[in-house]
py3Dmol code that shows the C-alpha trace and the ligand (Angstrom):
import py3Dmol

protein = """\
ATOM      1  CA  MET A   1      17.982   4.973 -17.486  1.00  0.00           C
ATOM      2  CA  ALA A   2      15.911   7.576 -15.586  1.00  0.00           C
ATOM      3  CA  ALA A   3      15.072   6.963 -11.912  1.00  0.00           C
ATOM      4  CA  PRO A   4      11.802   5.254 -11.486  1.00  0.00           C
ATOM      5  CA  LEU A   5       8.686   6.803  -9.834  1.00  0.00           C
ATOM      6  CA  LEU A   6       7.391   4.413  -7.069  1.00  0.00           C
ATOM      7  CA  LEU A   7       3.641   4.264  -6.752  1.00  0.00           C
ATOM      8  CA  TYR A   8       2.176   2.959  -3.500  1.00  0.00           C
ATOM      9  CA  GLY A   9      -1.524   2.265  -3.387  1.00  0.00           C
ATOM     10  CA  GLY A  10      -3.483   1.201  -0.360  1.00  0.00           C
ATOM     11  CA  THR A  11      -6.637   1.590   1.640  1.00  0.00           C
ATOM     12  CA  PHE A  12      -4.819   3.016   4.728  1.00  0.00           C
ATOM     13  CA  ASP A  13      -7.715   2.186   6.919  1.00  0.00           C
ATOM     14  CA  PRO A  14      -5.995   3.191   9.194  1.00  0.00           C
ATOM     15  CA  PRO A  15      -2.438   3.955   8.065  1.00  0.00           C
ATOM     16  CA  HIS A  16       0.302   2.360  10.212  1.00  0.00           C
ATOM     17  CA  ALA A  17       4.059   2.528  10.550  1.00  0.00           C
ATOM     18  CA  ALA A  18       4.804   0.109   7.773  1.00  0.00           C
ATOM     19  CA  HIS A  19       2.782   2.296   5.355  1.00  0.00           C
ATOM     20  CA  GLY A  20       5.271   5.051   6.107  1.00  0.00           C
ATOM     21  CA  ARG A  21       8.424   3.040   6.348  1.00  0.00           C
ATOM     22  CA  LEU A  22       8.259   0.430   3.621  1.00  0.00           C
ATOM     23  CA  PRO A  23       7.904   2.797   0.585  1.00  0.00           C
ATOM     24  CA  GLN A  24      10.893   4.716   1.835  1.00  0.00           C
ATOM     25  CA  LEU A  25      13.040   1.627   2.192  1.00  0.00           C
ATOM     26  CA  ALA A  26      11.727   0.234  -1.152  1.00  0.00           C
ATOM     27  CA  ALA A  27      12.443   3.591  -2.857  1.00  0.00           C
ATOM     28  CA  LYS A  28      16.003   3.580  -1.579  1.00  0.00           C
ATOM     29  CA  ALA A  29      16.499  -0.107  -2.694  1.00  0.00           C
ATOM     30  CA  ILE A  30      15.397   0.628  -6.214  1.00  0.00           C
ATOM     31  CA  GLY A  31      16.833   4.116  -6.588  1.00  0.00           C
ATOM     32  CA  ALA A  32      13.380   5.701  -7.046  1.00  0.00           C
ATOM     33  CA  SER A  33      13.295   9.506  -7.516  1.00  0.00           C
ATOM     34  CA  ARG A  34       9.992   9.897  -5.767  1.00  0.00           C
ATOM     35  CA  VAL A  35       7.283   7.920  -3.875  1.00  0.00           C
ATOM     36  CA  VAL A  36       3.561   8.649  -4.278  1.00  0.00           C
ATOM     37  CA  TRP A  37       1.017   7.337  -1.795  1.00  0.00           C
ATOM     38  CA  ILE A  38      -2.259   6.683  -3.562  1.00  0.00           C
ATOM     39  CA  PRO A  39      -5.299   6.065  -1.293  1.00  0.00           C
ATOM     40  CA  ALA A  40      -7.881   3.880  -2.895  1.00  0.00           C
ATOM     41  CA  ALA A  41     -11.548   5.025  -3.100  1.00  0.00           C
ATOM     42  CA  GLN A  42     -12.639   1.473  -2.902  1.00  0.00           C
ATOM     43  CA  ASN A  43     -10.359  -1.650  -3.047  1.00  0.00           C
ATOM     44  CA  PRO A  44     -12.215  -3.966  -5.560  1.00  0.00           C
ATOM     45  CA  LEU A  45     -11.016  -6.990  -3.578  1.00  0.00           C
ATOM     46  CA  ARG A  46     -12.189  -5.730  -0.199  1.00  0.00           C
ATOM     47  CA  THR A  47     -15.726  -6.172   0.973  1.00  0.00           C
ATOM     48  CA  GLU A  48     -15.671  -4.245   4.263  1.00  0.00           C
ATOM     49  CA  ARG A  49     -16.541  -0.557   4.239  1.00  0.00           C
ATOM     50  CA  SER A  50     -13.564   1.761   4.842  1.00  0.00           C
ATOM     51  CA  ALA A  51     -13.369   4.987   6.834  1.00  0.00           C
ATOM     52  CA  PRO A  52     -14.386   7.977   4.663  1.00  0.00           C
ATOM     53  CA  PRO A  53     -11.818   9.281   2.240  1.00  0.00           C
ATOM     54  CA  SER A  54     -11.290  12.588   3.930  1.00  0.00           C
ATOM     55  CA  ASP A  55     -10.575  10.800   7.199  1.00  0.00           C
ATOM     56  CA  ARG A  56      -8.124   8.438   5.634  1.00  0.00           C
ATOM     57  CA  ILE A  57      -6.310  11.337   4.022  1.00  0.00           C
ATOM     58  CA  ALA A  58      -6.161  13.165   7.336  1.00  0.00           C
ATOM     59  CA  MET A  59      -4.673  10.051   8.948  1.00  0.00           C
ATOM     60  CA  LEU A  60      -2.264   9.482   6.119  1.00  0.00           C
ATOM     61  CA  ARG A  61      -1.085  13.184   6.296  1.00  0.00           C
ATOM     62  CA  ALA A  62      -0.533  12.733  10.080  1.00  0.00           C
ATOM     63  CA  LEU A  63       1.498   9.560   9.511  1.00  0.00           C
ATOM     64  CA  LEU A  64       3.665  11.194   6.844  1.00  0.00           C
ATOM     65  CA  ALA A  65       3.983  14.713   8.527  1.00  0.00           C
ATOM     66  CA  GLY A  66       7.690  14.096   9.334  1.00  0.00           C
ATOM     67  CA  ASN A  67       8.518  13.252   5.712  1.00  0.00           C
ATOM     68  CA  ALA A  68       8.913  16.520   3.748  1.00  0.00           C
ATOM     69  CA  ASP A  69       9.165  14.548   0.416  1.00  0.00           C
ATOM     70  CA  ALA A  70       6.037  12.454   0.872  1.00  0.00           C
ATOM     71  CA  GLU A  71       3.403  12.991  -1.799  1.00  0.00           C
ATOM     72  CA  ILE A  72      -0.199  11.866  -1.511  1.00  0.00           C
ATOM     73  CA  ASP A  73      -2.084  11.618  -4.776  1.00  0.00           C
ATOM     74  CA  GLN A  74      -5.863  11.702  -4.655  1.00  0.00           C
ATOM     75  CA  ARG A  75      -6.751  10.617  -8.211  1.00  0.00           C
ATOM     76  CA  GLU A  76      -8.374   7.315  -7.127  1.00  0.00           C
ATOM     77  CA  LEU A  77     -10.476   9.151  -4.578  1.00  0.00           C
ATOM     78  CA  GLN A  78     -11.465  11.764  -7.108  1.00  0.00           C
ATOM     79  CA  ARG A  79     -12.285   9.031  -9.596  1.00  0.00           C
ATOM     80  CA  GLY A  80     -14.507   7.290  -7.076  1.00  0.00           C
ATOM     81  CA  GLY A  81     -15.959   3.762  -7.440  1.00  0.00           C
ATOM     82  CA  PRO A  82     -13.679   0.657  -7.493  1.00  0.00           C
ATOM     83  CA  SER A  83     -10.087   1.678  -7.659  1.00  0.00           C
ATOM     84  CA  TYR A  84      -8.684  -0.321 -10.527  1.00  0.00           C
ATOM     85  CA  PHE A  85      -4.918   0.214 -10.348  1.00  0.00           C
ATOM     86  CA  VAL A  86      -4.516  -0.265 -14.087  1.00  0.00           C
ATOM     87  CA  ASP A  87      -6.503   2.981 -14.619  1.00  0.00           C
ATOM     88  CA  THR A  88      -4.251   4.747 -12.217  1.00  0.00           C
ATOM     89  CA  LEU A  89      -1.183   3.498 -14.013  1.00  0.00           C
ATOM     90  CA  ARG A  90      -2.571   4.679 -17.255  1.00  0.00           C
ATOM     91  CA  SER A  91      -3.225   8.070 -15.981  1.00  0.00           C
ATOM     92  CA  PHE A  92       0.317   8.399 -14.569  1.00  0.00           C
ATOM     93  CA  ARG A  93       1.578   7.179 -17.917  1.00  0.00           C
ATOM     94  CA  ALA A  94      -0.559   9.738 -19.876  1.00  0.00           C
ATOM     95  CA  GLU A  95       0.920  12.578 -17.699  1.00  0.00           C
ATOM     96  CA  ASP A  96       4.581  11.503 -18.318  1.00  0.00           C
ATOM     97  CA  ALA A  97       5.401   9.026 -21.090  1.00  0.00           C
ATOM     98  CA  LYS A  98       9.077   8.666 -20.104  1.00  0.00           C
ATOM     99  CA  THR A  99       9.659   8.073 -16.386  1.00  0.00           C
ATOM    100  CA  PRO A 100       9.714   4.350 -15.594  1.00  0.00           C
ATOM    101  CA  LEU A 101       6.935   3.424 -13.231  1.00  0.00           C
ATOM    102  CA  ARG A 102       7.140   0.856 -10.422  1.00  0.00           C
ATOM    103  CA  PHE A 103       4.465  -0.163  -7.938  1.00  0.00           C
ATOM    104  CA  LEU A 104       4.927  -1.365  -4.394  1.00  0.00           C
ATOM    105  CA  ILE A 105       2.877  -4.193  -2.940  1.00  0.00           C
ATOM    106  CA  GLY A 106       3.184  -6.372   0.110  1.00  0.00           C
ATOM    107  CA  ALA A 107       3.420 -10.164   0.057  1.00  0.00           C
ATOM    108  CA  ASP A 108      -0.293 -10.588   0.716  1.00  0.00           C
ATOM    109  CA  GLN A 109      -1.118  -8.719  -2.513  1.00  0.00           C
ATOM    110  CA  ALA A 110       1.636 -10.376  -4.370  1.00  0.00           C
ATOM    111  CA  LEU A 111       0.009 -13.781  -3.553  1.00  0.00           C
ATOM    112  CA  GLN A 112      -3.270 -12.690  -5.042  1.00  0.00           C
ATOM    113  CA  PHE A 113      -1.977 -10.479  -7.760  1.00  0.00           C
ATOM    114  CA  ARG A 114      -3.619 -12.574 -10.519  1.00  0.00           C
ATOM    115  CA  ARG A 115      -6.985 -11.580  -9.079  1.00  0.00           C
ATOM    116  CA  TRP A 116      -6.305  -7.878  -9.655  1.00  0.00           C
ATOM    117  CA  HIS A 117      -8.379  -6.404 -12.499  1.00  0.00           C
ATOM    118  CA  ASP A 118      -6.372  -6.659 -15.796  1.00  0.00           C
ATOM    119  CA  TRP A 119      -3.236  -7.655 -13.986  1.00  0.00           C
ATOM    120  CA  GLU A 120      -1.357  -8.399 -17.169  1.00  0.00           C
ATOM    121  CA  SER A 121      -1.915  -4.829 -18.460  1.00  0.00           C
ATOM    122  CA  ILE A 122      -0.529  -3.639 -15.126  1.00  0.00           C
ATOM    123  CA  LEU A 123       2.690  -5.502 -15.747  1.00  0.00           C
ATOM    124  CA  ASP A 124       2.861  -3.999 -19.219  1.00  0.00           C
ATOM    125  CA  LEU A 125       2.808  -0.571 -17.725  1.00  0.00           C
ATOM    126  CA  ALA A 126       5.062  -1.013 -14.683  1.00  0.00           C
ATOM    127  CA  ASP A 127       7.372  -3.420 -12.915  1.00  0.00           C
ATOM    128  CA  PRO A 128       6.404  -4.536  -9.508  1.00  0.00           C
ATOM    129  CA  VAL A 129       8.365  -4.061  -6.190  1.00  0.00           C
ATOM    130  CA  ILE A 130       7.356  -6.549  -3.580  1.00  0.00           C
ATOM    131  CA  ALA A 131       7.816  -6.329   0.210  1.00  0.00           C
ATOM    132  CA  PRO A 132       7.936  -9.577   2.225  1.00  0.00           C
ATOM    133  CA  ARG A 133       5.230  -9.631   5.011  1.00  0.00           C
ATOM    134  CA  PRO A 134       4.702 -12.079   7.852  1.00  0.00           C
ATOM    135  CA  PRO A 135       4.377 -14.931   7.637  1.00  0.00           C
ATOM    136  CA  HIS A 136       6.427 -14.849   4.371  1.00  0.00           C
ATOM    137  CA  ASP A 137      10.024 -13.820   4.437  1.00  0.00           C
ATOM    138  CA  ARG A 138      11.587 -13.246   1.059  1.00  0.00           C
ATOM    139  CA  LEU A 139      12.582 -16.955   0.480  1.00  0.00           C
ATOM    140  CA  ALA A 140       9.234 -18.409   1.689  1.00  0.00           C
ATOM    141  CA  LEU A 141       7.383 -15.842  -0.529  1.00  0.00           C
ATOM    142  CA  GLU A 142       9.426 -16.805  -3.569  1.00  0.00           C
ATOM    143  CA  VAL A 143       8.646 -20.495  -3.020  1.00  0.00           C
ATOM    144  CA  VAL A 144       4.915 -19.874  -2.905  1.00  0.00           C
ATOM    145  CA  LEU A 145       4.930 -17.507  -5.870  1.00  0.00           C
ATOM    146  CA  GLU A 146       6.773 -20.095  -7.865  1.00  0.00           C
ATOM    147  CA  GLN A 147       4.096 -22.751  -6.902  1.00  0.00           C
ATOM    148  CA  LEU A 148       1.272 -20.356  -7.836  1.00  0.00           C
ATOM    149  CA  ASP A 149       2.853 -19.908 -11.320  1.00  0.00           C
ATOM    150  CA  GLU A 150       2.188 -23.457 -12.266  1.00  0.00           C
ATOM    151  CA  GLY A 151       0.015 -23.545 -15.399  1.00  0.00           C
ATOM    152  CA  GLN A 152      -0.657 -19.816 -15.334  1.00  0.00           C
ATOM    153  CA  SER A 153       0.215 -17.063 -17.763  1.00  0.00           C
ATOM    154  CA  ARG A 154       3.163 -14.791 -17.170  1.00  0.00           C
ATOM    155  CA  PRO A 155       5.072 -17.117 -14.791  1.00  0.00           C
ATOM    156  CA  GLY A 156       7.892 -15.411 -13.015  1.00  0.00           C
ATOM    157  CA  TRP A 157       6.219 -12.019 -13.166  1.00  0.00           C
ATOM    158  CA  TRP A 158       7.528 -11.404  -9.680  1.00  0.00           C
ATOM    159  CA  ARG A 159      11.160 -12.574 -10.337  1.00  0.00           C
ATOM    160  CA  GLY A 160      13.812 -10.097  -9.286  1.00  0.00           C
ATOM    161  CA  SER A 161      11.193  -7.936  -7.631  1.00  0.00           C
ATOM    162  CA  VAL A 162      10.987  -9.236  -4.104  1.00  0.00           C
ATOM    163  CA  LEU A 163      13.048  -6.992  -1.770  1.00  0.00           C
ATOM    164  CA  ASP A 164      15.215  -8.192   1.030  1.00  0.00           C
ATOM    165  CA  LEU A 165      13.531  -6.067   3.704  1.00  0.00           C
ATOM    166  CA  PRO A 166      13.048  -6.814   7.408  1.00  0.00           C
ATOM    167  CA  LEU A 167       9.631  -8.279   8.171  1.00  0.00           C
ATOM    168  CA  ASP A 168       7.141  -5.843   9.733  1.00  0.00           C
ATOM    169  CA  ASP A 169       3.913  -7.198  11.344  1.00  0.00           C
ATOM    170  CA  ALA A 170       2.012  -3.899  11.231  1.00  0.00           C
ATOM    171  CA  SER A 171      -1.489  -4.466   9.890  1.00  0.00           C
ATOM    172  CA  ALA A 172      -4.533  -2.286   9.492  1.00  0.00           C
ATOM    173  CA  THR A 173      -6.859  -5.185  10.356  1.00  0.00           C
ATOM    174  CA  LYS A 174      -4.980  -5.732  13.711  1.00  0.00           C
ATOM    175  CA  LEU A 175      -5.227  -1.997  14.401  1.00  0.00           C
ATOM    176  CA  ARG A 176      -8.979  -1.884  13.651  1.00  0.00           C
ATOM    177  CA  GLU A 177      -9.464  -4.789  16.124  1.00  0.00           C
ATOM    178  CA  ALA A 178      -7.436  -2.974  18.806  1.00  0.00           C
ATOM    179  CA  LEU A 179      -9.233   0.247  18.183  1.00  0.00           C
ATOM    180  CA  SER A 180     -12.528  -1.407  18.762  1.00  0.00           C
ATOM    181  CA  ASP A 181     -11.192  -2.176  22.250  1.00  0.00           C
ATOM    182  CA  SER A 182      -9.446   0.868  23.591  1.00  0.00           C
ATOM    183  CA  ASP A 183      -6.812   3.563  22.912  1.00  0.00           C
ATOM    184  CA  GLU A 184      -4.348   1.600  25.076  1.00  0.00           C
ATOM    185  CA  ALA A 185      -4.948  -1.545  23.085  1.00  0.00           C
ATOM    186  CA  ALA A 186      -4.425   0.410  19.847  1.00  0.00           C
ATOM    187  CA  LEU A 187      -1.145   1.892  21.129  1.00  0.00           C
ATOM    188  CA  GLU A 188       0.016  -1.531  22.250  1.00  0.00           C
ATOM    189  CA  ALA A 189      -0.810  -2.884  18.743  1.00  0.00           C
ATOM    190  CA  GLY A 190       1.508  -0.127  17.366  1.00  0.00           C
ATOM    191  CA  ILE A 191      -0.862   2.608  16.139  1.00  0.00           C
ATOM    192  CA  PRO A 192       1.325   5.683  15.477  1.00  0.00           C
ATOM    193  CA  GLU A 193       0.419   8.398  18.097  1.00  0.00           C
ATOM    194  CA  SER A 194      -0.131  11.006  15.436  1.00  0.00           C
ATOM    195  CA  VAL A 195      -2.669   8.770  13.695  1.00  0.00           C
ATOM    196  CA  LEU A 196      -4.478   7.993  16.977  1.00  0.00           C
ATOM    197  CA  SER A 197      -4.744  11.652  17.674  1.00  0.00           C
ATOM    198  CA  VAL A 198      -6.609  12.180  14.343  1.00  0.00           C
ATOM    199  CA  ILE A 199      -8.745   9.110  14.993  1.00  0.00           C
ATOM    200  CA  ARG A 200      -9.787  10.561  18.452  1.00  0.00           C
ATOM    201  CA  ASP A 201     -10.397  14.065  17.134  1.00  0.00           C
ATOM    202  CA  ARG A 202     -12.678  12.730  14.333  1.00  0.00           C
ATOM    203  CA  GLY A 203     -14.353  10.059  16.414  1.00  0.00           C
ATOM    204  CA  LEU A 204     -13.222   7.251  14.035  1.00  0.00           C
ATOM    205  CA  TYR A 205     -13.393   3.502  14.716  1.00  0.00           C
ATOM    206  CA  GLY A 206     -15.521   4.153  17.794  1.00  0.00           C
ATOM    207  CA  ARG A 207     -12.790   6.138  19.563  1.00  0.00           C
ATOM    208  CA  SER A 208     -13.152   9.755  20.667  1.00  0.00           C
ATOM    209  CA  ASN A 209     -11.655  12.463  22.973  1.00  0.00           C
ATOM    210  CA  ALA A 210     -14.620  12.309  25.336  1.00  0.00           C
TER     211      ALA A 210
END
"""
ligand_1 = """\
31
LIG
P -5.808 -4.621 5.919
O -5.296 -5.325 7.138
O -7.072 -3.813 6.170
O -5.847 -5.570 4.691
P -3.124 -3.523 5.301
O -2.419 -3.475 6.633
O -2.689 -4.654 4.382
O -4.661 -3.456 5.572
P -3.318 -1.697 3.098
O -3.698 -0.286 3.088
O -4.311 -2.701 2.541
O -2.906 -2.132 4.605
O -1.862 -1.897 2.486
C -1.340 -1.240 1.329
C -0.219 -2.020 0.764
O 0.841 -2.146 1.738
C -0.534 -3.460 0.362
O 0.153 -3.757 -0.868
C -0.008 -4.313 1.503
O 0.306 -5.552 1.082
C 1.159 -3.432 1.964
N 1.443 -3.688 3.383
C 0.706 -3.192 4.369
N 1.254 -3.528 5.558
C 2.486 -4.198 5.274
C 3.448 -4.864 6.027
N 3.392 -4.862 7.401
N 4.519 -5.444 5.323
C 4.515 -5.466 4.039
N 3.549 -4.858 3.214
C 2.521 -4.362 3.817
"""
view = py3Dmol.view(width=600, height=400)
view.addModel(protein, "pdb")
view.setStyle({"model": 0}, {"cartoon": {"style": "trace"}})
view.addModel(ligand_1, "xyz")
view.setStyle({"model": 1}, {"stick": {}})
view.zoomTo()
view.show()
């Protein structure tokens, strides 16, 4: 069978080290031929406002600058409005009918996957790849996913998809909190320096070069 294409959606507000590292580890684990980062215009399950798309792209480019193979796809930004991943998958499928598609999500999204718009159609189009995330290591995550299946449709949708990857506590929420304090707090919280530099140049999250 042909090597799959790994799609990785996110808000990337701001991007952090796990956003760069996890897709690469996941791609290796599943033998993907390519990874595509797909910034959302608006995450339908998120109420806060995000940094503007052009700024999130600039930060993501800075994060991925050392990875010559990294591809950033802007179709959700171009589409605008709530970014329903099922639409994104359909558009990839329309471009290439053959390559198997997989999509990478972290444990927090796996735990709320049945809230995603038309999630069953998503599973008809692509198989998931799930990264453990604190506080859930692989085993703990599988136990909770199993409990959530009870009485629901498509039980076991996640089975065989949870990767055995090291836990990574990077989080955009944590970084936004640290950024609201100081550059030093953000660096201590693990913001990549290249991303902080874009944040300062563009005056994002209340930070600046001044
Ligand atoms: P926020 O804290 O604002 O919710 P985030 O850190 O989860 O942001 P997103 O852009 O929402 O960042 O993440 C994109 C995808 O990457 C999601 O599927 C999320 O679960 C996953 N992800 C992000 N950080 C990690 C991490 N540290 N470990 C595993 N998965 C992660």
